[in-house]
N, C-alpha and C positions, 0 to 999 in steps of 0.2 A: 174731488171725489165724485161729484155729480155729473161731470162731463168727461168725455174721452179726449183729453187735450195734451197728454204728456208727450205724445209723439212729435208735436210741432216744434217743441223747444230745442230738440237736437238740430233740426233744420235751421232754426233761427241762430243758434249758437255757431254753427258751421259758417253760415253766411256772414255773421257779424265778425267773427274772428279772422276770416279771410281778408277783411279790410286792413287788418293790422299784421298780415302775413303770419298768422298763428294757426296751428292746426288744433282740432278738437281733441283734448286729452281723453283717454279712455275712462279716467276716474272722475271726470268733471260732473256728470249728472249725479253721481253718488255723493260727491262733495257738497253740492248746492241744494239737493233735495231738502225741502223744509225751511230753507232760509227765506226771510222776507224779501220782497222785491228790492228794497234798499240794501239789505245785507248782501244779496247776490250781486248788485251793482258794485258795491265796495270790494267784494271778492274778485270780480273780473278786473276792476281797475288796478288792484294790487298785483294779482297773479300774472296778468298779461300786459301790464304797463300801459293801460289804455289812457291816452291823453285827454279824452273827453271828461268833463266833470260828471258827477253823479246826477246833477240836475239836467244834463244833456243826454246822459246814457239811458235813463229810465223812459223818457218820452220816445226815444228812438226805438226801444224794444216794444213799447206799446204800438207804435206805428207799424213795425214789422209784423206783429202778431195780429193786428186788428182785422184784416181781411179773413184770415184763417178762422179766428174766433167767430166772426160774423157769419161766414158762409160754409165752413167745413167741419165744425165741431158739434157733434150731437150730444144730447144727454145720454148717459149710460143706460143700458137696458134695464127697464123697470123703475127707473128713478122717478118719473112723473107719477106712476101708479102708487109708489111708496109715499111720496110727498102728499098725494091726495088722501091716502089712508090716514096719515098722521094728522092732517088737518081735520078730517072727520072725527077723529078721536080726541081732538082738542089737546094734542101733545105739542108743546112749544118747541120750535126749531130755530137753530141759528147756523150761520155760515162762519167758519173760522179758517180763512184762506191765506195762503202765502202769496197769492197773486196780487197784481196791482189793483187798486181801487177802480181804475178805469175799465179794466178788462172784466172785473167782477160785475160791474154795473152793466156792461155790454151783454154778458151772458144771462143775467137774471132778467133783463128787459127783453132780450131776443126770445127766450124760452117762456117768458111770462110766468116766472116762478117767484118773483119778489114777494108776493102776497102769502107765500107759505112760511116766511121767516119773520120772526120778531127781532132778530139781531143779525146784521151782516157786517162783519169786521174783517180786517186784514192785518197781517203781522207787522206792518209798518206802524200800527197804532199802539204797539206794546214795546217793552224794552228789548226783548229778544224773540226771534222767530223760533220755529220748531227745530230741535226737540224740546225747547223750553215749554213749560205748560202755560205760559202767560196768555196766549191768545184764547185758549180754551177756558181759562178762568175768567177772562173778560166777558166772553159770550155767556157763560153760566151766570155771571153777575147781571148782565143785561136781561136774561130770561127770568131772573129771580129764583133760581134753583140751586141747590147744593151740588158741588162737583160730583159727589158720590151718587147722585140721582141722574147723572148724565150718561148717555151712550154716544161715543164718538165713532164716526165712520171715516176711515183713512185708508189710503192706498200705499203710501210710502212709509218706510221704516221710521224715519224721523218723526212723522206725524203720529204713528202708533206709540212710539216712546213718549212723545209729548202728552198724549192723552192719558197714558198710564201715570205719568208724573203728576198729572192734575188730579189723580185719584178718581179717574173715571173708567168705566168699562169701555172697551174698544172693539169694534168690529172691523176687521180688515176686508177691504173690497179689492179683490184680485185685479192687478193691472199687468198686462203682458210686458210692459216696459221696465218693470222692476221685479220680474219673476226670479231673478238671481238672488233676491233677498227673501224669497217666499218662506224658506225654511226657518230663518231667524225670526221673521215677522210672526209666524205661527206660534213660535215659542213665547212671544211677548203678548200677543193679542188674546182677547177672550173668545171672540167668534170669528168665523171666516165665511165669506160668500164669494161666489164668482159673478153674481149679478143680483140686483135688488129684487128680481123675480123670486129668488130663493127665499127671501124673507116672507113674501106674500104667500108662498107655498109651504111655509114652515119647514124649509129644508136647509136652513143655515147650519153650519158646523160649529159645535162648541169645542174649542181647541184648548182651553184652560179653565 
Protein backbone atom coordinates (compact mmCIF):
# COMPACT_ATOMS: atom_id res chain seq x y z
CA UNK A 1 0.00 0.00 0.00
CA UNK A 2 3.03 2.29 0.32
CA UNK A 3 4.29 1.61 -3.20
CA UNK A 4 2.69 1.61 -6.65
CA UNK A 5 3.46 -2.00 -7.55
CA UNK A 6 0.23 -3.77 -8.38
CA UNK A 7 0.59 -3.18 -12.10
CA UNK A 8 3.75 -5.27 -12.47
CA UNK A 9 2.25 -8.54 -11.29
CA UNK A 10 -0.09 -8.90 -14.25
CA UNK A 11 2.93 -8.61 -16.55
CA UNK A 12 4.84 -11.19 -14.51
CA UNK A 13 1.89 -13.58 -14.39
CA UNK A 14 1.42 -13.38 -18.17
CA UNK A 15 5.10 -14.02 -18.82
CA UNK A 16 5.30 -16.85 -16.31
CA UNK A 17 2.15 -18.65 -17.49
CA UNK A 18 3.25 -18.44 -21.13
CA UNK A 19 6.08 -20.82 -20.24
CA UNK A 20 3.45 -23.44 -19.52
CA UNK A 21 1.21 -22.50 -22.46
CA UNK A 22 -1.45 -21.06 -20.15
CA UNK A 23 -3.27 -17.77 -20.61
CA UNK A 24 -3.92 -15.28 -17.83
CA UNK A 25 -7.48 -15.87 -16.54
CA UNK A 26 -9.54 -12.72 -16.01
CA UNK A 27 -10.34 -13.70 -12.44
CA UNK A 28 -6.75 -14.47 -11.40
CA UNK A 29 -5.82 -11.20 -9.69
CA UNK A 30 -9.09 -11.13 -7.77
CA UNK A 31 -8.53 -14.71 -6.63
CA UNK A 32 -4.98 -14.21 -5.36
CA UNK A 33 -5.16 -10.68 -3.90
CA UNK A 34 -4.21 -10.86 -0.24
CA UNK A 35 -2.73 -14.35 -0.38
CA UNK A 36 0.72 -14.80 1.08
CA UNK A 37 3.58 -15.39 -1.35
CA UNK A 38 3.57 -19.06 -0.42
CA UNK A 39 -0.22 -19.40 -0.71
CA UNK A 40 -0.07 -17.78 -4.17
CA UNK A 41 2.63 -20.22 -5.27
CA UNK A 42 0.52 -23.16 -4.05
CA UNK A 43 -2.51 -21.74 -5.88
CA UNK A 44 -0.57 -21.41 -9.16
CA UNK A 45 0.88 -24.90 -8.83
CA UNK A 46 -2.54 -26.47 -8.35
CA UNK A 47 -4.60 -24.38 -10.78
CA UNK A 48 -2.11 -24.37 -13.66
CA UNK A 49 -0.42 -27.72 -12.97
CA UNK A 50 2.98 -26.08 -12.62
CA UNK A 51 5.69 -28.78 -12.45
CA UNK A 52 8.12 -26.60 -10.46
CA UNK A 53 8.20 -27.02 -6.70
CA UNK A 54 7.12 -24.21 -4.38
CA UNK A 55 10.78 -23.79 -3.40
CA UNK A 56 11.63 -23.22 -7.10
CA UNK A 57 8.63 -21.08 -7.95
CA UNK A 58 8.99 -18.35 -5.31
CA UNK A 59 12.64 -17.47 -6.05
CA UNK A 60 11.78 -17.32 -9.76
CA UNK A 61 9.01 -14.78 -9.10
CA UNK A 62 11.43 -12.76 -6.98
CA UNK A 63 13.93 -12.82 -9.83
CA UNK A 64 11.31 -11.72 -12.37
CA UNK A 65 10.11 -8.86 -10.15
CA UNK A 66 13.48 -7.71 -8.83
CA UNK A 67 14.48 -5.23 -11.54
CA UNK A 68 11.05 -3.63 -11.65
CA UNK A 69 10.91 -3.22 -7.87
CA UNK A 70 14.44 -1.81 -7.88
CA UNK A 71 14.10 0.61 -10.81
CA UNK A 72 10.46 1.26 -11.71
CA UNK A 73 8.29 1.28 -8.59
CA UNK A 74 7.90 4.55 -6.65
CA UNK A 75 6.37 5.26 -3.28
CA UNK A 76 2.74 6.32 -3.56
CA UNK A 77 2.00 10.04 -3.52
CA UNK A 78 2.49 11.56 -0.09
CA UNK A 79 3.70 8.33 1.54
CA UNK A 80 7.10 9.69 2.63
CA UNK A 81 5.58 12.87 4.07
CA UNK A 82 3.01 10.83 5.97
CA UNK A 83 5.60 8.45 7.39
CA UNK A 84 7.73 11.41 8.47
CA UNK A 85 4.73 12.94 10.22
CA UNK A 86 3.97 9.72 12.08
CA UNK A 87 7.56 9.42 13.24
CA UNK A 88 7.57 13.01 14.54
CA UNK A 89 4.39 12.21 16.47
CA UNK A 90 5.99 9.06 17.93
CA UNK A 91 3.21 6.90 16.47
CA UNK A 92 4.44 3.29 16.12
CA UNK A 93 4.11 1.80 12.65
CA UNK A 94 4.37 -1.64 11.11
CA UNK A 95 4.28 -3.28 7.70
CA UNK A 96 1.90 -6.24 7.23
CA UNK A 97 2.56 -7.34 3.65
CA UNK A 98 1.55 -10.24 1.44
CA UNK A 99 4.71 -9.85 -0.61
CA UNK A 100 7.89 -11.87 -0.28
CA UNK A 101 10.41 -11.04 2.43
CA UNK A 102 13.07 -10.42 -0.22
CA UNK A 103 11.03 -7.85 -2.13
CA UNK A 104 9.90 -6.12 1.08
CA UNK A 105 13.55 -5.72 2.13
CA UNK A 106 14.44 -4.41 -1.34
CA UNK A 107 11.71 -1.76 -1.15
CA UNK A 108 12.38 -0.50 2.37
CA UNK A 109 16.12 -0.31 1.70
CA UNK A 110 15.73 1.34 -1.69
CA UNK A 111 13.44 4.05 -0.34
CA UNK A 112 15.26 4.29 3.01
CA UNK A 113 12.08 3.80 5.04
CA UNK A 114 13.03 0.89 7.31
CA UNK A 115 13.59 3.30 10.18
CA UNK A 116 9.95 4.35 10.17
CA UNK A 117 8.78 0.89 11.23
CA UNK A 118 9.05 -1.03 14.47
CA UNK A 119 7.68 -4.19 12.85
CA UNK A 120 8.04 -5.51 9.30
CA UNK A 121 6.22 -8.79 8.68
CA UNK A 122 4.87 -10.77 5.77
CA UNK A 123 2.01 -13.22 5.55
CA UNK A 124 4.30 -16.24 5.20
CA UNK A 125 5.04 -15.76 8.91
CA UNK A 126 1.44 -16.51 9.96
CA UNK A 127 -0.98 -19.38 9.47
CA UNK A 128 -3.13 -17.71 6.81
CA UNK A 129 -2.80 -14.72 4.52
CA UNK A 130 -5.37 -12.00 4.01
CA UNK A 131 -8.38 -11.81 4.46
CA UNK A 132 -7.40 -13.64 7.64
CA UNK A 133 -6.56 -11.14 10.41
CA UNK A 134 -3.43 -13.09 11.40
CA UNK A 135 -0.79 -10.77 9.92
CA UNK A 136 -2.37 -7.63 11.39
CA UNK A 137 -2.62 -9.19 14.84
CA UNK A 138 1.03 -10.25 14.67
CA UNK A 139 2.17 -6.73 13.83
CA UNK A 140 -0.03 -5.24 16.57
CA UNK A 141 1.57 -7.66 19.03
CA UNK A 142 5.03 -6.57 17.85
CA UNK A 143 4.07 -2.93 18.38
CA UNK A 144 2.65 -3.65 21.82
CA UNK A 145 -0.74 -2.13 21.02
CA UNK A 146 -4.30 -3.42 21.17
CA UNK A 147 -5.95 -4.23 17.82
CA UNK A 148 -8.71 -1.70 18.44
CA UNK A 149 -6.04 1.01 18.74
CA UNK A 150 -4.69 0.29 15.23
CA UNK A 151 -5.42 1.92 11.90
CA UNK A 152 -4.76 -0.24 8.82
CA UNK A 153 -4.04 1.22 5.37
CA UNK A 154 -5.03 -1.17 2.58
CA UNK A 155 -5.65 -1.03 -1.15
CA UNK A 156 -7.24 -4.43 -1.92
CA UNK A 157 -10.54 -5.76 -0.62
CA UNK A 158 -9.02 -8.84 1.01
CA UNK A 159 -6.75 -6.60 3.05
CA UNK A 160 -9.61 -4.32 4.07
CA UNK A 161 -11.61 -7.34 5.21
CA UNK A 162 -8.63 -8.73 7.11
CA UNK A 163 -8.10 -5.46 8.95
CA UNK A 164 -11.74 -5.31 9.98
CA UNK A 165 -11.63 -8.95 11.12
CA UNK A 166 -8.71 -7.97 13.34
CA UNK A 167 -11.01 -5.43 15.03
CA UNK A 168 -9.03 -2.52 13.59
CA UNK A 169 -10.09 0.65 11.80
CA UNK A 170 -9.26 0.53 8.10
CA UNK A 171 -8.44 3.30 5.63
CA UNK A 172 -8.71 2.27 2.00
CA UNK A 173 -6.04 3.74 -0.26
CA UNK A 174 -7.44 3.88 -3.80
CA UNK A 175 -5.59 1.89 -6.45
CA UNK A 176 -6.54 2.02 -10.11
CA UNK A 177 -5.91 -1.71 -10.54
CA UNK A 178 -8.68 -2.73 -8.13
CA UNK A 179 -11.15 0.05 -8.92
CA UNK A 180 -13.77 -2.55 -9.81
CA UNK A 181 -13.98 -3.40 -6.10
CA UNK A 182 -14.12 0.25 -4.99
CA UNK A 183 -17.83 0.27 -4.18
CA UNK A 184 -17.68 -2.85 -2.05
CA UNK A 185 -14.47 -1.72 -0.36
CA UNK A 186 -16.08 1.57 0.63
CA UNK A 187 -18.92 -0.32 2.28
CA UNK A 188 -16.42 -2.18 4.47
CA UNK A 189 -13.68 0.38 5.19
CA UNK A 190 -13.91 3.22 7.71
CA UNK A 191 -12.03 5.83 5.69
CA UNK A 192 -11.08 6.40 2.05
CA UNK A 193 -8.22 8.35 0.46
CA UNK A 194 -6.93 8.74 -3.08
CA UNK A 195 -3.45 9.64 -1.85
CA UNK A 196 -1.60 10.10 1.44
CA UNK A 197 -1.56 13.85 0.74
CA UNK A 198 -5.24 13.90 1.65
CA UNK A 199 -4.47 12.84 5.21
CA UNK A 200 -1.94 15.62 5.61
CA UNK A 201 -4.49 18.06 4.22
CA UNK A 202 -7.26 16.64 6.47
CA UNK A 203 -9.33 15.76 3.39
CA UNK A 204 -9.83 12.03 3.95
CA UNK A 205 -13.33 10.65 3.44
CA UNK A 206 -15.19 8.98 6.32
CA UNK A 207 -17.19 6.23 4.64
CA UNK A 208 -18.48 4.31 7.69
